[in-house]
C-alpha positions as CSV (number, residue, x, y, z in Angstrom):
1,M,84.7,127.8,121.6
2,T,87.5,126.7,118.9
3,G,88.1,129.3,116.6
4,R,88.0,129.8,112.6
5,P,91.2,128.4,111.3
6,R,93.6,131.3,110.1
7,L,94.2,129.9,106.9
8,E,91.9,128.3,104.1
9,V,91.9,125.9,101.4
10,A,90.1,128.8,99.8
11,E,93.3,130.9,100.0
12,V,95.5,128.6,98.1
13,F,92.7,128.3,95.4
14,R,92.2,132.3,95.3
15,S,95.9,132.8,94.6
16,C,96.2,130.3,91.6
17,A,92.9,129.9,90.0
18,T,93.5,131.9,86.8
19,E,96.7,130.0,86.4
20,F,95.5,126.6,86.9
21,R,92.8,127.3,84.3
22,K,95.4,127.5,81.7
23,T,98.1,124.9,83.5
24,Y,95.7,122.3,83.7
25,G,92.3,123.4,82.6
26,L,89.0,122.1,84.1
27,S,85.9,119.7,83.8
28,P,82.7,121.1,83.7
29,D,82.2,119.1,87.2
30,Q,86.0,120.3,88.7
31,H,84.9,124.1,87.5
32,Q,81.8,124.4,89.8
33,V,83.4,123.1,92.5
34,L,86.2,125.6,92.4
35,S,83.6,128.3,91.5
36,A,81.8,127.5,94.9
37,L,84.3,127.6,97.1
38,L,86.0,130.7,95.6
39,Q,82.8,132.4,96.3
40,C,81.9,130.4,100.2
41,R,80.6,132.8,102.9
42,T,81.9,136.3,100.7
43,A,79.7,139.1,99.6
44,A,79.3,137.4,96.0
45,L,76.8,135.2,98.2
46,G,75.2,137.6,99.7
47,G,74.6,137.4,103.9
48,H,72.8,139.1,106.7
49,V,73.8,141.7,109.0
50,D,72.5,141.2,112.6
51,E,72.5,143.9,115.8
52,C,72.5,144.0,119.3
53,D,69.6,146.4,120.5
54,Q,71.7,146.7,123.5
55,C,74.9,147.7,122.8
56,G,74.7,148.9,119.1
57,E,76.7,146.2,117.5
58,R,76.6,145.2,114.1
59,R,77.7,142.2,112.3
60,I,78.0,140.6,109.1
61,S,77.4,137.1,108.1
62,Y,77.7,135.8,104.2
63,N,76.0,132.9,103.0
64,S,77.6,129.4,102.9
65,C,78.0,127.7,99.3
66,R,76.8,124.0,100.8
67,N,79.1,122.4,97.9
68,R,80.0,118.8,99.3
69,H,83.8,119.3,98.3
70,C,84.0,122.4,100.7
71,P,85.4,122.3,103.8
72,K,83.7,125.3,105.1
73,C,80.6,123.2,105.2
74,Q,80.8,119.8,106.0
75,G,80.3,120.2,109.6
76,S,77.0,121.5,109.7
77,Q,75.9,118.9,107.1
78,A,77.5,116.2,108.8
79,A,75.6,117.3,112.2
80,K,72.2,117.1,110.8
81,W,73.1,114.0,109.0
82,L,74.2,112.2,111.8
83,D,71.5,113.6,114.2
84,A,69.0,111.7,111.3
85,Q,71.0,108.2,111.8
86,R,69.7,107.7,115.6
87,S,66.8,106.1,114.5
88,H,68.6,103.6,112.6
89,L,71.0,102.0,114.4
90,L,70.6,99.0,116.4
91,P,72.0,98.0,120.1
92,V,74.5,95.9,118.8
93,P,78.1,96.1,118.4
94,Y,79.3,97.6,115.0
95,A,82.1,96.8,112.4
96,H,84.2,98.9,110.2
97,V,85.6,97.2,106.9
98,V,87.6,98.4,104.2
99,F,87.3,97.9,100.9
100,T,90.7,99.2,98.7
101,L,90.6,99.7,94.7
102,P,93.8,98.4,93.6
103,R,96.8,101.5,92.5
104,L,97.2,99.6,89.4
105,L,93.1,100.4,88.8
106,A,93.8,104.0,89.8
107,P,94.1,105.7,86.6
108,L,91.1,104.3,84.9
109,A,88.9,105.2,87.7
110,L,90.1,108.6,87.5
111,Q,89.0,108.9,83.8
112,N,86.1,106.7,84.9
113,R,84.8,108.5,87.9
114,R,80.8,107.6,88.1
115,T,81.7,104.5,86.0
116,V,84.6,102.9,88.2
117,Y,83.1,104.7,91.4
118,G,80.3,103.0,90.7
119,L,81.0,99.6,90.3
120,L,83.1,100.1,93.1
121,F,80.1,100.1,95.4
122,E,78.4,97.4,93.6
123,A,80.7,94.9,93.6
124,A,82.0,95.6,97.4
125,S,78.2,95.6,98.4
126,Q,77.8,92.1,97.3
127,S,80.8,91.1,98.7
128,L,79.6,91.4,102.5
129,L,76.2,90.4,101.3
130,E,77.2,86.9,99.9
131,I,79.8,86.0,102.9
132,A,77.9,87.2,105.2
133,A,74.7,85.1,104.0
134,E,76.9,81.8,103.6
135,P,76.2,79.3,106.2
136,R,80.1,78.7,107.4
137,H,80.6,82.2,108.0
138,L,77.6,84.0,109.4
139,G,74.4,82.7,108.3
140,A,72.5,85.6,107.9
141,R,71.1,88.6,105.8
142,I,73.0,91.8,107.1
143,G,73.0,95.7,106.2
144,F,74.9,98.5,106.1
145,L,76.3,102.0,105.5
146,A,78.8,102.4,102.6
147,L,80.9,105.7,102.2
148,L,83.1,106.7,99.6
149,H,86.2,108.4,100.1
150,T,89.0,109.4,97.1
151,W,92.1,110.5,98.8
152,G,95.0,109.6,101.2
153,Q,96.3,111.2,103.5
154,K,98.7,113.5,101.2
155,M,95.2,114.2,99.2
156,D,96.4,111.4,96.1
157,H,94.1,109.5,94.7
158,H,93.3,106.6,97.3
159,P,89.8,105.4,96.2
160,H,88.7,103.3,98.5
161,L,85.0,102.8,100.6
162,H,84.6,102.4,104.5
163,F,81.4,99.7,105.2
164,V,80.0,100.3,108.9
165,V,78.0,97.3,109.5
166,P,76.1,95.9,112.3
167,A,78.1,93.3,113.8
168,G,75.3,90.3,112.6
169,G,72.0,90.5,111.0
170,L,69.0,88.2,110.3
171,S,68.9,84.7,110.4
172,L,67.9,83.9,106.4
173,D,64.5,82.3,107.5
174,G,64.0,85.9,110.0
175,T,63.3,84.2,112.7
176,R,66.6,85.3,114.8
177,W,69.4,87.7,115.3
178,V,72.6,85.7,114.6
179,A,75.8,87.4,116.2
180,C,78.6,87.3,114.8
181,H,81.9,86.5,117.1
182,P,83.0,89.3,120.1
183,K,86.4,89.4,118.0
184,F,85.6,88.7,114.0
185,F,83.3,89.6,112.0
186,L,84.0,88.1,108.5
187,P,87.0,86.9,107.1
188,V,89.1,89.5,105.1
189,H,90.6,86.9,102.5
190,A,87.7,85.9,101.4
191,L,86.0,89.0,101.2
192,S,89.0,89.9,99.0
193,R,88.9,87.2,96.8
194,V,85.3,87.8,95.9
195,F,85.5,91.2,95.6
196,R,88.6,91.1,93.2
197,G,86.2,88.6,91.3
198,K,83.1,90.8,91.2
199,L,84.9,93.6,90.7
200,L,86.9,92.3,87.5
201,A,84.2,91.0,86.2
202,L,82.1,93.9,86.2
203,L,85.0,95.8,84.8
204,A,85.2,93.3,81.6
205,K,81.3,94.0,81.5
206,A,81.8,97.7,81.8
207,L,84.2,97.8,78.4
208,Q,81.7,95.3,76.4
209,D,78.4,97.7,76.9
210,G,80.7,100.8,75.9
211,K,80.8,102.4,79.2
212,L,84.7,103.4,80.4
213,A,86.7,106.4,77.9
214,F,90.3,106.3,77.4
215,H,92.3,109.0,76.8
216,G,95.9,110.3,76.7
217,S,98.6,107.4,78.4
218,L,95.5,104.8,78.6
219,E,94.3,105.5,75.2
220,P,95.6,101.8,74.6
221,L,93.4,100.2,76.4
222,A,90.8,100.7,74.4
223,H,91.7,97.9,72.8
224,E,90.1,94.3,74.4
225,T,93.1,92.8,74.2
226,A,95.3,95.4,76.4
227,F,92.1,96.1,78.9
228,H,92.1,92.5,79.4
229,R,95.6,92.0,79.8
230,L,95.4,94.9,82.4
231,L,92.4,93.2,84.1
232,A,94.7,90.0,83.9
233,E,97.5,91.7,85.7
234,A,95.3,93.1,88.1
235,R,94.1,89.8,88.9
236,T,97.5,88.6,90.4
237,T,98.0,91.1,93.2
238,D,96.5,91.5,96.2
239,W,93.4,93.4,97.0
240,V,93.2,95.1,100.0
241,V,90.1,94.6,102.3
242,Y,90.4,95.6,106.2
243,A,88.0,94.4,108.8
244,K,88.1,95.9,112.4
245,P,87.0,94.0,115.1
246,P,83.3,94.4,115.5
247,F,83.6,98.2,118.6
248,G,81.0,99.7,121.1
249,G,77.4,100.6,120.4
250,P,74.6,103.0,118.6
251,E,76.5,106.2,120.5
252,Q,80.0,105.4,119.8
253,V,78.9,104.1,115.8
254,L,77.7,108.1,116.0
255,K,81.3,109.3,117.0
256,Y,83.1,107.0,114.8
257,L,80.7,108.1,111.5
258,A,81.5,111.9,112.3
259,R,85.1,110.7,111.2
260,Y,84.0,109.2,108.2
261,T,81.0,111.1,106.7
262,H,80.9,114.6,105.4
263,K,85.0,114.2,104.8
264,V,86.6,116.6,102.1
265,A,90.4,115.5,101.0
266,I,91.8,118.0,103.0
267,S,90.6,120.4,106.2
268,N,91.4,123.9,106.7
269,R,92.9,122.6,110.1
270,R,95.3,120.4,109.0
271,L,96.9,123.6,107.2
272,L,99.9,125.2,108.9
273,S,101.2,128.0,106.3
274,F,100.7,129.4,103.2
275,E,104.4,131.4,101.8
276,D,105.8,131.8,98.4
277,G,103.5,129.9,96.7
278,V,103.9,126.8,99.2
279,V,101.3,124.9,101.1
280,R,102.6,123.2,104.5
281,F,100.1,121.0,106.1
282,R,100.0,117.8,108.5
283,Y,99.5,114.4,107.4
284,K,99.7,110.9,109.2
285,D,102.0,108.8,108.2
286,Y,100.1,105.6,108.3
287,A,103.5,103.4,107.3
288,R,104.8,105.2,110.4
289,G,102.7,104.5,113.2
290,N,100.6,107.6,112.6
291,A,103.0,109.5,112.7
292,I,102.6,113.4,112.4
293,R,104.5,114.6,109.7
294,T,104.0,118.1,107.4
295,L,103.9,118.1,103.4
296,R,105.3,120.9,101.3
297,L,103.3,121.3,98.1
298,G,103.4,124.5,95.6
299,A,99.5,125.8,95.0
300,L,99.3,124.6,91.8
301,E,99.5,121.3,92.7
302,F,97.7,121.7,95.9
303,T,95.1,122.5,93.6
304,R,95.4,119.8,91.7
305,R,95.7,117.0,93.8
306,F,92.8,118.7,95.9
307,L,90.7,118.7,92.4
308,L,91.3,114.9,91.5
309,H,88.4,114.1,94.3
310,T,85.7,116.0,92.8
311,L,82.7,113.8,92.5
312,P,80.8,113.4,89.1
313,K,77.8,116.0,89.7
314,G,74.5,113.8,91.6
315,F,76.7,110.9,92.3
316,V,75.7,109.3,96.0
317,R,78.4,108.7,98.1
318,I,76.6,107.6,100.5
319,R,74.7,104.0,100.0
320,R,72.9,101.9,101.9
321,Y,72.4,98.0,101.4
322,G,71.1,94.9,102.6
323,L,68.4,95.8,105.6
324,L,69.0,99.0,105.6
325,A,68.1,99.9,102.0
326,N,65.8,102.7,101.5
327,A,62.6,100.2,100.1
328,Q,62.2,97.7,103.3
329,R,64.3,99.6,106.1
330,E,62.1,100.0,108.3
331,N,60.1,96.9,108.3
332,N,64.2,95.2,108.3
333,L,64.9,97.5,111.6
334,A,61.4,97.0,113.7
335,R,62.0,93.1,112.7
336,C,65.9,93.1,114.6
337,R,64.7,95.2,117.2
338,H,62.6,92.7,118.0
339,H,65.0,90.0,118.1
340,L,66.8,91.8,119.7
341,G,64.5,92.5,122.6
342,Q,64.4,96.6,122.0
343,D,61.7,98.3,122.3
344,A,60.7,100.4,119.9
345,S,59.3,103.0,122.2
346,S,62.2,104.8,123.5
347,L,64.0,105.2,120.7
348,A,63.9,109.0,119.7
349,P,62.1,109.6,116.1
350,A,64.9,110.8,113.4
351,S,64.8,114.0,111.9
352,P,64.5,114.4,108.4
353,G,68.3,114.4,106.8
354,P,69.4,114.8,102.8
355,E,71.4,112.1,102.2
356,E,73.7,114.3,100.6
357,P,74.9,118.1,101.3
358,C,72.7,120.2,98.0
359,D,75.1,122.1,95.8
360,T,72.5,125.3,96.7
361,P,73.6,128.6,98.8
362,V,72.3,128.9,102.3
363,E,72.8,131.7,104.5
364,E,75.5,130.5,107.6
365,G,73.4,130.5,110.2
366,G,71.2,127.9,108.9
367,P,68.9,127.2,106.3
368,D,65.4,128.7,107.2
369,R,65.8,132.0,105.8
370,H,62.2,132.8,107.2
371,D,63.9,132.0,110.8
372,P,67.3,132.1,110.9
373,P,68.5,131.9,114.6
374,R,69.4,134.5,116.7
375,S,73.8,134.6,117.4
376,L,74.7,136.3,120.6
377,C,76.2,139.4,121.0
378,P,80.3,139.2,121.1
379,V,80.4,142.2,123.1
380,C,77.5,142.2,125.5
381,G,77.9,138.6,126.0
382,D,74.1,137.4,126.9
383,V,72.2,139.7,124.7
384,L,70.4,138.1,121.4
385,M,71.3,139.4,118.5
386,R,68.8,140.9,115.8
387,R,68.9,140.7,112.2
388,V,67.9,144.4,110.1
389,E,69.7,143.6,107.2
390,T,69.6,141.4,104.3
391,L,72.5,141.5,101.7
392,P,71.6,140.2,98.1
393,R,74.2,138.2,95.7
394,L,76.4,139.6,94.1
395,R,75.7,140.1,90.7
396,K,77.5,137.6,88.8
397,A,80.2,138.4,86.3
398,R,80.1,136.7,83.1
399,P,81.3,132.9,83.9
400,Q,84.8,131.8,82.5
401,P,84.1,129.0,80.7
402,P,85.7,125.9,82.2
403,M,88.3,124.4,79.9
404,A,89.1,120.6,79.1
405,P,91.7,118.9,81.0
406,R,94.4,119.1,78.7
407,Q,95.7,116.3,80.6
408,P,94.3,113.8,83.6
409,P,93.7,115.3,86.5
C-alpha cells in the first residue's frame, strides 16, 4: 500500500495564508476553499479514536473537509462516482474530445467564471451534437460526459473541457445504432469553426444582457465597441479542438475517466520539496514530448495559482448531454443497448453517487457516522480495531472575513 505523501499542498498554504490575504485579498469562494483545505484532517474538524482489543493500540483519525478543491479528498469521491457510472456505459469504443478556450479570452473567464465557463459548456456541447447529427458526418444523436478543467501542468489558467463520448449514436429516426469510423470520430476542423462561432455569439449576447463584469485591465471592454473588437480578434485565431481516435470499451473508459474526474489543480504527489518558502513540483512538458520537468515557485505564487481555479459555489463541472442527459438517460440507454444487442439483465445496478462532491466535513473512513468501517490494527495486522471515542469539532474561532481581491487573481 502506498503511503501518504510527505508534503501536502495545505502545508504551503499554512505558511503564507496571512500574508496572502494581505497581499492579494480573497473572494468569498476562495476564502471558503482556503479555510477548508487548512482544516482538512486536522483536529479542527473533529474525528474519532480506534482501539485494538488485542494489543490496546489506539489510533486517531481526523475528519475530511470534502471540499471539491481539496487534493486529499478527491480520491474517495472519484471512486464512488466512477462506480456509479458503470451502468451508464455502452459496449462500444469511446472517443475523447477536448475543447480549449483561446488564451485571448482567458482573462475574461477569470473575472466572469460562472458565466463564461457556463457558456463554454453550452457552445462546445452544442457543437458536438450538431456536427454529429449532420448526415455527411455521422448522422446520429449522440450523448456524452463533459468535464471542466481550468489548469495546465504549471497551474496556469488554461480552461478546457474534456468530453468522453460513445463512438456512435442512435440514427436520427431512432431505429438503429450508427457507429463511427474505427479510427475517426468527428472532423476537428468543423468542430472548431462551429465552436468558435457559437461561443463568440454567446459572449456577445452575455454582454448585451449585462451578464459580464470588467475590472482592472479589462475595464475598457465594458464599452461595446472595445468588446466587439476583442471578439473580432478572437474570430481570426485558430481555436483548438482535439479528438483522440476511438479507444477501448467500458472498463477502459472507467480507467480513462479516473484520470480526469475529480482532479484538482495539483496533487500532493507532484510536490517534491518546500524549503525556504520555495515549492518544487513535477510537471509534464507537453511541448517536448511529455518530458517530466521541475518548476520552482514561491509559496505566495503557488497559492495564487492554485486559487485561480476556485469554482463558483454550486457550479457543476461534470455534466451530461444528448442521449446521456439526465431527463431521458435510462430510456435512451435502453434503446441503444437494444440496437447493440446488449442484454440489460447482465448490467450491474448503479450505486448512487453524487454529481459533485459536497463541501461538508465527513469522517476519513467514510460518510456513515453511525456504522463506520473498521480498520486493521497497524501493530497486530489482522485484527480489526474498534471505535471507542468520537472527537468533537473544535469551537470555531471568529472567522477572518474574506477580502475582495486587490487585483484579478
